[in-house]
C-alpha positions in Angstrom: -125.2 -73.3 143.3 -121.7 -73.7 144.7 -123.0 -75.2 147.9 -125.1 -77.7 145.9 -122.0 -78.8 143.9 -120.0 -79.1 147.1 -122.7 -81.2 148.8 -122.9 -83.5 145.8 -119.2 -84.0 145.7 -119.1 -84.7 149.5 -121.9 -87.2 149.1 -120.3 -88.9 146.1 -116.9 -89.2 147.8 -118.6 -90.5 150.9 -120.3 -93.3 149.0 -117.2 -94.2 147.1 -115.3 -94.4 150.4 -118.0 -96.7 151.9 -117.7 -99.0 148.9 -113.9 -98.9 149.1 -113.9 -99.7 152.8 -116.4 -102.5 152.5 -114.4 -104.1 149.7 -111.4 -104.4 152.0 -109.5 -101.4 150.8 -106.5 -100.2 152.8 -108.0 -97.8 155.4 -104.8 -95.7 155.8 -104.8 -95.0 152.0 -108.6 -94.4 152.1 -108.5 -92.0 155.1 -105.6 -90.0 153.6 -107.3 -89.7 150.1 -110.6 -88.6 151.8 -108.7 -86.0 153.9 -107.2 -84.5 150.8 -110.4 -84.6 148.8 -112.6 -83.2 151.5 -110.0 -80.4 152.2 -110.2 -79.5 148.5 -114.0 -79.9 148.2 -114.5 -77.9 151.4 -112.3 -75.0 149.9 -110.1 -74.9 153.0 -107.3 -72.4 152.5 -103.9 -74.0 151.9 -102.1 -72.6 154.9 -105.0 -73.3 157.2 -105.3 -76.9 155.9 -101.5 -77.5 156.5 -101.8 -76.4 160.1 -105.3 -77.4 161.2 -105.8 -80.6 159.2 -102.4 -82.1 158.5 -100.3 -80.9 161.5 -102.2 -80.1 164.7 -104.4 -83.2 164.9 -101.5 -85.5 164.4 -99.4 -83.8 167.0 -102.3 -83.7 169.5 -102.8 -87.4 169.0 -99.3 -88.2 170.5 -100.7 -88.7 174.0 -103.2 -91.3 172.7 -100.5 -93.1 170.7 -98.5 -93.5 173.9 -101.5 -95.3 175.5 -101.7 -97.7 172.6 -97.9 -98.4 172.7 -97.9 -99.1 176.4 -101.0 -101.2 176.2 -99.6 -103.3 173.4 -96.4 -103.8 175.4 -98.2 -104.8 178.5 -100.1 -107.4 176.5 -97.0 -108.8 175.0 -95.3 -109.0 178.4 -98.3 -110.9 179.9 -97.8 -113.5 177.1 -94.0 -113.7 177.0 -93.6 -113.9 180.8 -96.0 -116.9 180.9 -98.7 -115.2 182.9 -101.4 -115.4 180.2 -100.4 -119.0 179.4 -100.5 -120.1 183.1 -104.0 -118.5 183.6 -105.2 -120.3 180.5 -103.9 -123.8 181.3 -105.5 -123.8 184.8 -108.8 -124.3 182.9 -107.5 -127.6 181.4 -108.0 -129.4 184.7 -111.6 -128.5 184.7 -112.1 -129.3 181.1 -111.7 -133.0 181.4 -114.5 -133.3 184.0 -116.8 -130.6 182.6 -116.1 -129.2 179.1 -119.0 -126.8 179.2 -117.8 -125.2 182.5 -114.3 -125.1 181.2 -115.5 -123.3 178.1 -117.2 -120.7 180.2 -114.1 -120.3 182.3 -112.0 -119.9 179.2 -114.3 -117.2 178.0 -113.8 -115.3 181.3 -110.0 -115.8 181.1 -109.9 -114.3 177.7 -112.0 -111.3 178.8 -109.8 -110.9 181.9 -106.6 -110.8 179.8 -107.9 -108.4 177.3 -109.3 -105.8 179.7 -105.9 -104.3 179.5 -104.0 -106.2 176.8 -104.3 -105.1 173.2 -103.1 -106.0 169.7 -103.3 -108.8 167.2 -99.9 -110.1 168.4 -101.3 -110.6 171.9 -104.5 -112.1 170.6 -102.5 -114.7 168.5 -100.2 -115.5 171.4 -103.1 -116.2 173.7 -105.0 -118.0 170.9 -102.3 -120.6 170.3 -102.6 -121.6 173.9 -106.4 -121.6 174.3 -107.5 -123.0 171.0 -105.7 -126.4 171.6 -107.2 -126.5 175.0 -110.7 -126.0 173.7 -110.2 -128.5 170.9 -108.8 -131.1 173.3 -111.9 -131.0 175.4 -114.2 -131.4 172.4 -115.4 -127.8 171.7 -116.4 -127.7 168.0 -114.2 -125.3 166.0 -117.0 -122.8 165.1 -118.0 -122.5 168.8 -114.4 -122.2 170.0 -113.6 -119.5 167.5 -116.8 -117.5 168.4 -116.1 -117.9 172.2 -112.6 -116.5 171.6 -113.6 -113.5 169.4 -116.7 -112.5 171.3 -114.9 -112.6 174.7 -112.2 -110.3 173.3 -114.9 -108.0 172.0 -116.6 -107.9 175.4 -113.3 -106.9 177.1 -112.8 -104.1 174.6 -115.6 -102.1 176.2 -113.3 -101.5 179.2 -110.0 -101.6 177.5 -108.5 -98.1 177.8 -106.2 -98.7 174.9 -109.1 -99.2 172.5 -111.1 -96.4 174.2 -108.6 -93.8 173.3 -108.5 -94.9 169.7 -112.2 -94.4 169.3 -112.0 -91.2 171.4 -110.5 -89.4 168.4 -113.9 -89.4 166.8 -115.5 -87.8 169.9 -113.2 -85.3 171.4 -115.5 -84.3 174.3 -115.6 -87.9 175.6 -113.2 -88.8 178.4 -112.2 -92.0 180.2 -114.0 -91.4 183.5 -116.9 -92.6 185.7 -119.6 -91.5 183.2 -118.2 -93.8 180.5 -116.9 -96.5 182.8 -120.3 -97.3 184.3 -121.6 -97.9 180.8 -118.4 -99.8 179.7 -118.6 -102.4 182.5 -122.4 -102.8 182.0 -121.8 -103.4 178.2 -119.0 -105.9 178.9 -121.2 -107.7 181.4 -124.1 -107.9 178.9 -122.0 -109.3 176.1 -120.4 -111.8 178.5 -123.9 -112.9 179.6 -124.9 -113.4 176.0 -121.7 -115.4 175.4 -122.4 -117.7 178.4 -125.9 -118.2 177.0 -124.3 -119.0 173.6 -122.1 -121.6 175.3 -125.0 -123.2 177.2 -127.1 -123.2 174.1 -124.4 -125.3 172.5 -123.7 -127.4 175.6 -124.8 -130.6 174.0 -122.5 -130.1 171.0 -119.6 -129.3 173.4 -120.3 -132.4 175.5 -120.6 -134.7 172.5 -117.7 -133.0 170.6 -114.8 -135.1 169.5 -111.5 -134.1 171.2 -108.8 -133.1 168.8 -105.1 -133.0 169.2 -103.9 -129.6 167.9 -100.4 -128.2 167.7 -99.6 -126.2 170.8 -96.6 -124.8 172.6 -94.1 -127.4 173.7 -93.8 -128.4 177.3 -90.6 -126.5 177.8 -92.4 -123.3 177.0 -94.8 -123.7 179.9 -93.7 -121.3 182.7 -94.9 -121.6 186.3 -95.8 -118.2 187.8 -97.2 -117.1 191.2 -101.0 -117.4 191.3 -101.3 -113.8 192.5 -100.0 -112.6 189.1 -103.3 -113.8 187.7 -104.7 -110.5 188.9 -102.2 -108.4 186.9 -104.4 -108.2 183.7 -106.9 -106.1 185.5 -104.4 -104.1 187.6 -104.1 -101.2 185.0 -107.9 -100.9 184.9 -108.2 -100.9 188.7 -105.5 -98.3 189.1 -107.2 -96.1 186.5 -110.6 -96.4 188.2 -109.8 -96.5 191.9 -106.5 -94.6 192.2 -107.4 -92.2 189.3 -104.0 -93.0 187.6 -103.4 -92.1 184.0 -103.2 -95.2 181.7 -99.4 -94.8 181.1 -98.2 -95.2 184.7 -100.8 -97.8 185.4 -99.7 -99.9 182.4 -96.0 -99.2 183.1 -96.2 -100.3 186.8 -98.2 -103.4 185.8 -95.5 -104.3 183.2 -92.7 -103.9 185.7 -94.5 -106.0 188.3 -95.1 -108.7 185.6 -91.3 -108.8 184.9 -90.4 -108.9 188.5 -93.0 -111.4 189.7 -92.0 -113.9 187.0 -88.2 -113.8 187.8 -87.3 -111.9 184.7 -85.5 -109.2 186.6 -83.1 -111.4 188.5 -80.5 -111.2 185.8 -79.8 -107.7 184.4 -78.7 -108.9 181.0 -81.7 -111.2 180.7 -84.1 -108.5 181.8 -82.7 -106.0 179.3 -82.9 -108.5 176.5 -86.5 -109.4 177.3 -87.5 -105.8 177.8 -86.2 -104.9 174.4 -87.6 -108.0 172.7 -91.1 -107.5 174.1 -91.1 -103.8 173.3 -90.0 -104.4 169.8 -92.6 -107.1 169.1 -95.3 -105.0 170.8 -94.6 -101.9 168.7 -94.3 -104.1 165.5 -97.8 -105.5 166.2 -99.3 -102.0 166.2 -97.1 -100.1 163.7 -99.6 -100.1 160.9 -102.4 -99.3 163.3 -100.6 -96.2 164.6 -100.0 -94.8 161.1 -103.7 -95.4 160.2 -104.8 -93.6 163.4 -102.5 -90.6 162.7 -104.0 -90.3 159.2 -107.5 -90.8 160.6 -107.0 -87.6 162.7 -106.4 -85.7 159.4 -109.6 -87.0 157.9 -111.5 -86.2 161.1 -110.3 -82.6 160.9 -111.0 -82.3 157.2 -114.5 -83.6 157.8 -115.2 -81.0 160.4 -114.0 -78.2 158.1 -115.9 -79.6 155.0 -119.2 -80.0 156.9 -119.4 -76.5 158.4 -121.7 -75.2 155.7 -124.0 -78.2 155.7 -124.9 -78.5 159.4 -128.4 -77.1 158.9 -129.1 -79.5 156.0 -128.1 -82.6 158.1 -130.2 -81.4 161.0 -133.3 -81.5 158.8 -132.5 -85.0 157.6 -131.3 -86.7 160.8 -133.9 -87.7 163.4 -133.5 -85.5 166.5 -134.9 -88.1 168.9 -132.3 -90.3 170.6 -134.6 -93.3 170.9 -135.4 -93.2 167.2 -131.7 -93.3 166.4 -131.2 -96.2 168.8 -134.0 -98.2 167.2 -132.6 -97.5 163.7 -129.1 -98.5 164.6 -130.3 -101.6 166.4 -132.0 -102.8 163.1 -129.1 -101.9 160.8 -126.3 -102.8 163.2 -124.8 -105.5 160.8 -123.8 -102.6 158.6 -120.7 -102.5 160.8 -119.6 -105.7 159.1 -117.0 -105.5 156.3 -115.9 -102.0 157.4 -119.4 -100.6 156.6 -121.0 -97.3 157.5 -121.4 -98.2 161.2 -117.8 -99.4 161.8 -115.5 -96.6 163.1 -112.5 -98.4 161.6 -114.1 -98.2 158.3 -116.8 -96.2 156.5 -118.3 -95.4 159.9 -115.6 -92.8 160.4 -117.2 -90.6 157.9 -120.7 -91.3 159.3 -119.5 -90.3 162.8 -117.8 -87.2 161.5 -121.1 -86.0 159.9 -123.2 -86.6 163.1 -120.6 -85.1 165.4 -120.4 -82.1 163.1 -124.1 -81.4 163.4 -123.8 -80.9 167.2 -127.3 -82.3 167.6 -126.4 -84.9 170.2 -124.2 -85.3 173.3 -120.9 -86.9 172.2 -121.2 -89.6 174.9 -124.4 -90.7 173.4 -122.9 -90.7 169.9 -119.8 -92.6 171.2 -122.1 -95.4 172.5 -124.2 -95.4 169.3 -121.1 -95.9 167.1 -118.8 -97.9 169.4 -121.5 -100.6 170.1 -122.0 -101.7 166.4 -118.2 -101.3 165.9 -117.7 -103.8 168.8 -120.1 -106.1 167.0 -117.7 -106.0 164.1 -114.7 -106.5 166.4 -116.5 -109.5 168.0 -117.7 -111.4 164.9 -116.6 -109.9 161.6 -114.0 -111.6 159.5 -112.3 -108.3 158.6 -111.1 -107.9 162.2 -107.4 -109.0 162.2 -107.5 -111.5 165.1 -110.9 -112.9 164.0 -109.4 -113.6 160.5 -106.4 -115.3 162.2 -108.6 -117.4 164.4 -110.7 -118.6 161.5 -107.5 -119.6 159.6 -105.9 -121.2 162.6 -108.9 -123.4 163.3 -109.4 -124.2 159.6 -112.9 -122.8 159.7 -114.7 -121.4 156.6 -115.8 -117.8 156.7 -119.5 -118.5 156.2 -119.7 -120.8 159.2 -117.9 -118.3 161.4 -120.2 -115.5 160.4 -123.4 -117.5 160.8 -122.3 -118.9 164.2 -121.6 -115.5 165.8 -123.8 -113.0 164.1 -127.2 -113.7 165.8 -125.6 -113.7 169.3 -123.6 -110.5 168.9 -126.6 -108.8 167.3 -128.6 -109.5 170.4 -125.8 -108.2 172.6 -125.6 -105.1 170.4 -129.3 -104.4 170.7 -129.2 -104.7 174.5 -126.1 -102.5 174.7 -127.6 -99.8 172.6 -130.5 -99.5 175.1 -127.9 -99.6 177.9 -126.2 -96.6 176.2 -129.6 -94.8 175.8 -130.1 -95.1 179.6 -126.5 -94.7 180.8 -125.0 -92.2 178.4 
């Protein structure tokens, strides 16, 4: 009887959390309340809860938090030193002759920058450079916004900073060759779909009416050495080929960016820029870090609360990987509006349940949840930089969702099968 009541309470609070998340509720508050409720419902002893739910997971997450901080800082440095802007503006010369080719190049520039850069601040800083370029060559606003957001979403598959955020859900998954081969394939698939999206809309781009849009002033344009264009992928390259940890890879890349752009010639100027970029970078992710720390509490509470229900879930959940892939492929849009397939939403609880059963390899589960989550990152209005992009372009939400959804859904389905094969 007690187990039945506990199960009902867990199910009820799960449903309420899904509704709360999908209605745009604050996730930090939601995760903390769920952590407390599931600790109580799961009858976890007080002393054990304090240590194993509200202390150890947070302290153990410190390493991951450092990756996020250094990644955000690197992204801010790429922007503020002028490297990101210089890469972006090179496409303007192509745009006047071939707007379709320029749009494709812009998509790859965005993906290049965000293989290592992270944070809404970096996205905005790059967006205010690239959107005026796209508008000036006649790219319709709905297409320009989707190109920007889908390209960022593609890059996130190999962005170590985002990887370690999702890693908290799947502790057995590590950043190594087993994941990387999938990550690069998934990125390539989404970029191919994005190129097809651009080609599908080629006539609209060619016939588009160029618009003059507010952009950075000429004095803000900084000339940087062409070889610095490779810096956005340097941290990823060091991680893969030199087997470096993300922190030294990001730190070295940041120092090189400062030095190569002349920002280390004057000590006082360097210190000021170092402090300013660090301050802005950490400010960009401050709320995210608190949410992630609270999320670790919820993850631990979920594991403790689900201990007595593993057998029940095993009877309900299909034990065939292909069946799960097919189901998720059909219901993938449930990642939208922080739904039950979005890890930064109600999907956190769904993932906790599936991981808790121990039925599937965690690499497989990582792919199964991260792919629809990337769908949300790429084309859902609740993603911070997507919302900013829509507002910046003066686009209505419905048009944004309709434009991107069919294409990212196709990419999601293909990537789910890639995960089935590679993970």
